[in-house]
C-alpha positions as CSV (number, residue, x, y, z in Angstrom):
1,M,0.0,0.0,0.0
2,V,1.3,3.4,-0.9
3,V,0.7,6.2,1.5
4,G,0.0,9.5,-0.2
5,T,0.5,13.1,0.6
6,A,-3.0,13.5,2.0
7,S,-2.3,10.8,4.6
8,Y,0.9,12.6,5.7
9,Q,-1.1,15.8,5.9
10,R,-3.6,14.3,8.2
11,V,-1.0,12.6,10.4
12,G,0.9,15.9,10.6
13,G,-2.3,17.7,11.7
14,V,-2.9,15.2,14.5
15,V,0.7,15.6,15.7
16,L,0.5,19.4,15.6
17,S,-2.8,19.4,17.4
18,D,-1.6,17.1,20.2
19,H,1.0,19.5,21.5
20,P,-1.4,22.0,23.1
21,V,-3.4,19.2,24.6
22,Y,-0.3,17.7,26.2
23,D,0.8,21.2,27.4
24,M,-2.6,22.0,29.0
25,S,-2.8,18.6,30.7
26,L,0.6,19.2,32.3
27,A,-0.6,22.6,33.5
28,Y,-3.6,21.0,35.1
29,F,-2.3,17.6,36.4
30,N,1.4,18.4,37.2
31,V,2.1,22.0,37.9
32,P,5.8,21.6,38.9
33,V,6.6,19.7,35.7
34,H,4.7,22.3,33.7
35,E,6.7,25.2,35.2
36,T,9.9,23.3,34.5
37,M,8.8,22.8,30.9
38,I,7.9,26.5,30.5
39,A,11.4,27.5,31.8
40,L,12.9,25.2,29.3
41,F,10.8,26.7,26.5
42,K,12.2,30.1,27.3
43,T,15.8,29.1,26.4
44,P,17.4,30.4,23.2
45,A,17.5,26.9,21.7
46,F,13.8,26.5,22.0
47,S,13.3,30.0,20.5
48,V,14.9,28.7,17.4
49,L,12.9,25.6,17.4
50,E,9.7,27.7,17.8
51,L,10.6,29.4,14.5
52,F,10.8,26.0,12.8
53,L,7.5,25.0,14.4
54,G,5.9,28.2,13.1
55,A,7.3,27.5,9.6
56,L,5.9,23.9,9.8
57,L,2.5,25.3,10.8
58,V,2.4,27.7,7.9
59,F,3.5,24.9,5.5
60,H,0.9,22.6,6.9
61,A,-1.8,25.1,6.3
62,V,-0.7,25.8,2.7
63,N,-0.2,22.1,2.0
64,G,-3.7,21.4,3.4
65,V,-5.1,23.8,0.8
66,R,-3.1,22.1,-1.9
67,V,-4.4,18.7,-0.9
68,A,-8.0,20.0,-0.7
69,L,-7.7,21.5,-4.2
70,L,-6.2,18.3,-5.6
71,D,-9.0,16.3,-4.0
72,L,-11.5,18.5,-5.7
73,K,-9.9,17.9,-9.1
74,P,-8.4,14.4,-9.1
75,E,-6.9,14.9,-12.6
76,L,-4.5,17.5,-11.1
77,W,-2.8,14.7,-9.1
78,A,-0.6,14.2,-12.2
79,K,0.8,17.7,-11.5
80,Q,1.5,17.0,-7.8
81,Q,5.2,17.9,-8.0
82,L,4.4,21.3,-9.5
83,A,1.7,21.8,-6.8
84,T,4.2,20.9,-4.1
85,R,6.7,23.4,-5.4
86,I,4.0,26.1,-5.5
87,S,3.1,25.3,-1.9
88,L,6.8,25.6,-0.9
89,A,7.0,28.9,-2.7
90,I,3.9,30.3,-1.1
91,T,5.2,29.2,2.3
92,A,8.5,31.0,1.6
93,V,6.7,34.2,0.7
94,I,4.6,34.1,3.8
95,L,7.7,33.4,6.0
96,A,9.9,36.0,4.3
97,P,9.2,38.8,6.7
98,T,10.3,36.6,9.7
């Protein structure tokens, strides 16, 4: 079985949506661990990682639109490589000011 781009998009969405749930559950169930994690998140290394996370979120949104458009017109799946390049270009334009 071949796993397509749409499947990766859906799995990526689940992974990205689990982080806030995990963070909120720590805040409620284990406050000392949550405070330790917040202190860790304030370090410079995590600031750089936050930029990458932001870039991934933007790409995830743009790629989701691409997948939705390709699902609406299945004949466009033959041009998937071009559509992916366009998604990357749009992501780069959106992220350019950062």
